[in-house]
C-alpha positions as CSV (number, residue, x, y, z in Angstrom):
1,M,97.9,75.8,90.9
2,T,94.4,77.2,90.8
3,G,91.6,76.7,88.3
4,G,88.7,75.7,90.6
5,R,86.2,77.7,92.4
6,K,87.2,79.9,95.3
7,S,85.7,79.6,98.8
8,A,83.0,82.0,100.0
9,E,85.7,84.4,101.3
10,G,87.4,84.5,97.8
11,Q,90.3,82.3,99.2
12,P,91.4,78.8,98.2
13,L,89.8,76.2,100.4
14,I,93.3,74.9,101.3
15,R,96.5,76.8,101.0
16,L,99.9,75.4,102.0
17,R,102.8,77.9,101.8
18,D,106.4,76.6,101.9
19,I,105.5,73.7,104.3
20,H,108.4,71.8,105.8
21,K,108.1,68.8,108.1
22,V,111.2,67.5,109.8
23,Y,111.4,64.5,112.0
24,P,114.5,63.9,114.2
25,M,116.1,60.5,113.6
26,G,118.8,60.2,116.2
27,D,121.7,62.4,115.0
28,D,120.0,62.9,111.6
29,E,116.8,64.5,110.4
30,L,114.2,63.2,108.0
31,H,112.7,65.9,105.8
32,A,109.3,64.4,105.1
33,L,108.1,67.6,103.4
34,D,110.6,70.0,101.9
35,G,109.0,73.3,100.9
36,V,105.6,72.2,99.7
37,S,103.3,75.0,98.4
38,L,99.8,74.0,97.2
39,E,96.4,75.5,96.7
40,I,93.2,73.4,96.5
41,E,89.9,75.1,95.4
42,K,86.4,74.3,96.5
43,N,84.9,71.3,94.6
44,D,88.2,70.1,93.2
45,F,89.1,66.4,92.9
46,V,92.8,66.1,93.6
47,A,95.0,63.0,93.8
48,I,98.2,63.4,95.7
49,I,100.4,60.6,94.4
50,G,103.8,59.2,95.3
51,Q,105.7,56.1,96.4
52,S,106.4,55.2,100.0
53,G,108.5,57.9,101.6
54,S,107.5,60.6,99.1
55,G,105.7,62.7,101.8
56,K,102.1,62.1,100.6
57,S,100.9,60.8,103.9
58,T,102.6,63.6,105.9
59,C,100.9,66.0,103.5
60,M,97.6,64.4,104.2
61,N,98.1,64.5,107.9
62,I,98.9,68.2,107.8
63,I,95.9,69.0,105.6
64,G,93.7,66.9,107.9
65,C,94.9,68.8,111.1
66,L,96.4,65.5,112.4
67,D,99.9,66.9,112.4
68,V,101.6,70.3,112.4
69,P,104.3,71.5,110.1
70,T,107.8,72.3,111.3
71,S,107.6,75.5,109.4
72,G,105.5,77.2,106.8
73,E,101.8,78.3,106.8
74,Y,98.6,76.3,106.4
75,F,95.3,78.1,105.7
76,L,92.0,76.1,105.9
77,E,89.0,78.0,104.6
78,G,91.0,81.2,105.0
79,R,92.0,80.5,108.6
80,D,95.6,80.2,109.7
81,V,95.6,76.7,111.3
82,S,98.7,77.6,113.4
83,R,96.5,80.1,115.2
84,M,93.8,77.6,116.1
85,D,93.9,76.0,119.6
86,E,93.4,72.3,120.1
87,D,89.7,72.6,120.4
88,E,89.4,74.6,117.2
89,Q,91.5,72.1,115.3
90,A,89.4,69.3,116.7
91,A,86.3,71.1,115.5
92,A,87.8,71.5,112.0
93,R,88.4,67.7,111.9
94,N,84.9,67.0,113.0
95,R,83.0,69.6,110.9
96,T,85.1,70.5,107.9
97,L,87.0,67.3,107.2
98,G,85.7,63.8,106.5
99,F,88.3,61.0,106.7
100,I,88.3,57.7,104.7
101,F,91.1,55.2,105.6
102,Q,92.5,52.2,103.8
103,Q,91.8,49.9,106.8
104,Y,88.3,51.3,107.5
105,N,89.0,52.0,111.3
106,L,85.6,50.7,112.3
107,I,85.0,49.7,116.0
108,P,84.3,45.9,115.9
109,K,81.8,45.9,118.8
110,L,79.6,48.7,117.3
111,T,77.0,48.2,114.6
112,A,77.3,50.0,111.2
113,L,74.8,52.6,112.4
114,E,76.7,53.2,115.7
115,N,80.1,53.5,113.8
116,V,78.6,56.1,111.6
117,E,77.1,58.0,114.6
118,L,80.5,58.5,116.3
119,P,81.4,61.9,114.8
120,L,78.0,63.2,115.8
121,I,78.4,62.0,119.4
122,Y,81.6,64.1,119.6
123,R,79.6,67.0,118.2
124,G,77.1,66.7,121.0
125,L,74.0,66.0,118.9
126,H,70.9,64.5,120.6
127,E,70.6,60.7,120.1
128,R,67.4,60.9,118.0
129,E,69.0,63.4,115.6
130,R,72.3,61.7,115.2
131,R,70.5,58.3,114.7
132,E,68.5,59.8,111.9
133,L,71.5,61.4,110.2
134,A,73.5,58.2,110.5
135,R,70.7,56.2,108.9
136,Q,70.4,58.7,106.1
137,S,74.2,58.5,105.5
138,L,74.1,54.7,105.4
139,E,71.3,54.9,102.9
140,R,73.3,57.3,100.8
141,V,76.0,54.6,100.3
142,G,73.5,51.9,99.7
143,L,73.7,50.2,103.1
144,G,70.5,51.2,104.9
145,E,69.5,47.6,105.3
146,K,72.9,46.8,107.0
147,A,72.5,49.3,109.9
148,R,72.4,46.7,112.6
149,N,75.2,44.6,111.2
150,L,78.6,44.4,113.0
151,P,81.7,45.0,110.8
152,S,82.5,41.3,111.0
153,Q,79.2,40.6,109.2
154,L,80.1,42.9,106.3
155,S,82.3,42.4,103.3
156,G,85.4,44.6,102.8
157,G,83.6,46.8,100.3
158,Q,80.7,47.2,102.6
159,Q,83.0,48.1,105.5
160,Q,84.6,50.7,103.3
161,R,81.2,52.1,102.4
162,V,80.4,52.3,106.2
163,S,83.6,54.3,106.7
164,I,82.5,56.6,103.8
165,A,79.1,57.0,105.4
166,R,80.9,58.0,108.7
167,A,83.0,60.5,106.8
168,L,79.9,62.1,105.2
169,V,77.6,62.1,108.2
170,G,78.7,65.5,109.4
171,N,78.4,67.0,105.9
172,P,82.0,68.1,105.6
173,S,83.2,70.3,102.8
174,I,86.4,68.2,102.3
175,I,86.8,64.5,102.0
176,L,90.3,63.1,102.6
177,A,90.7,59.6,101.3
178,D,93.9,57.8,102.2
179,E,94.5,54.8,99.9
180,P,90.7,54.0,100.1
181,T,91.0,51.1,97.6
182,G,94.2,49.6,99.0
183,A,92.4,46.7,100.9
184,L,89.8,46.0,98.2
185,D,89.7,43.9,95.0
186,S,89.7,45.8,91.7
187,R,85.9,45.6,91.1
188,T,85.0,46.8,94.6
189,G,87.8,49.5,94.5
190,A,86.3,50.8,91.2
191,E,82.9,51.1,92.9
192,V,84.5,53.1,95.8
193,L,86.2,55.4,93.2
194,D,82.9,55.8,91.4
195,F,81.3,56.9,94.6
196,L,84.0,59.4,95.4
197,A,83.6,60.9,91.9
198,R,79.9,61.2,92.5
199,L,80.5,63.0,95.8
200,N,82.7,65.4,93.9
201,E,80.0,66.0,91.4
202,E,77.6,66.7,94.2
203,G,79.9,69.5,95.6
204,N,82.4,67.9,97.9
205,T,86.1,68.6,97.6
206,V,87.9,65.3,97.4
207,I,91.6,64.8,98.1
208,L,92.7,61.3,97.3
209,I,96.1,60.0,98.6
210,T,97.5,57.1,96.6
211,H,100.6,55.4,95.1
212,D,98.5,53.9,92.3
213,M,98.5,55.6,88.9
214,G,95.3,53.9,87.9
215,V,93.5,55.2,91.0
216,A,95.0,58.7,90.6
217,G,93.7,58.8,87.0
218,R,90.2,59.1,88.3
219,A,90.9,62.5,89.7
220,R,90.7,65.8,87.7
221,R,94.1,66.9,89.0
222,V,97.2,65.0,90.0
223,V,99.9,66.4,92.3
224,S,103.0,64.2,92.3
225,L,105.4,64.1,95.3
226,S,108.9,62.8,95.4
227,D,111.3,63.2,98.3
228,G,109.0,65.6,100.0
229,R,108.7,68.0,97.1
230,I,106.0,68.6,94.4
231,V,107.5,67.4,91.1
232,S,104.4,67.9,89.0
233,D,100.9,69.4,89.3
234,V,98.8,68.6,86.3
235,R,95.1,69.0,85.5
236,G,93.5,66.8,82.9
237,R,90.2,65.4,81.7
238,A,89.2,62.9,84.5
239,G,92.8,62.9,85.4
240,E,93.9,60.8,82.4
241,G,96.5,63.1,81.1
242,A,97.5,64.1,84.6
243,A,98.3,60.6,85.7
244,G,100.3,60.1,82.6
245,A,102.3,63.2,83.2
246,A,102.9,62.1,86.8
247,A,104.2,58.7,85.6
248,G,106.6,60.6,83.3
249,C,108.0,62.3,86.4
250,G,108.7,58.9,88.1
251,A,106.4,59.6,91.1
């Protein structure tokens, strides 16, 4: 499951070892993840694909330090996440991980610039510095002229680009994109995928969560989940062969 570049410490950027996630459901248990082991290298572009209930969102939440496994080990940049306290995990989410969500998660009463600034406020940066970084991030996604607009004054595609700018503003090494095209039309969705591919070319590690084979095909590696287990892990040119192999597994 390797094939990319190692992190500075010679370790995979992300390493999951025999991860289980069990949710109590009354007298029963839901095994959302059932022994997942996965390594993701620096500068990889990975699609994690599966239908509803496959475990892909649970996997993303664990990688993003938004949830903890019931058992197993998760190493992020060589560090055992289970040994991090809450503050250290929050710092990882703020500095190492950038999140892009299907529904954008923008605050309606804040301008585009103010929404992008939010992660830097939590980091404690001075107002002038965070304003400049937020402005640069908006310009990077082609929305510098929309800095003062509220989300309601932006199209769906523009709102998603604001959320991408917010994910990028802290210069994270890992971009986690959860169904980033799910609320967009096909043309705008393709533009978002083009931008994610460009981020990967510029050095970011991109992890794309999707149920859509066409979207997964833009990645360079496709990991297919079904019933909480990895059923295929295929690397292909621009993901084309990988998505086909995943489809063959019924993911």
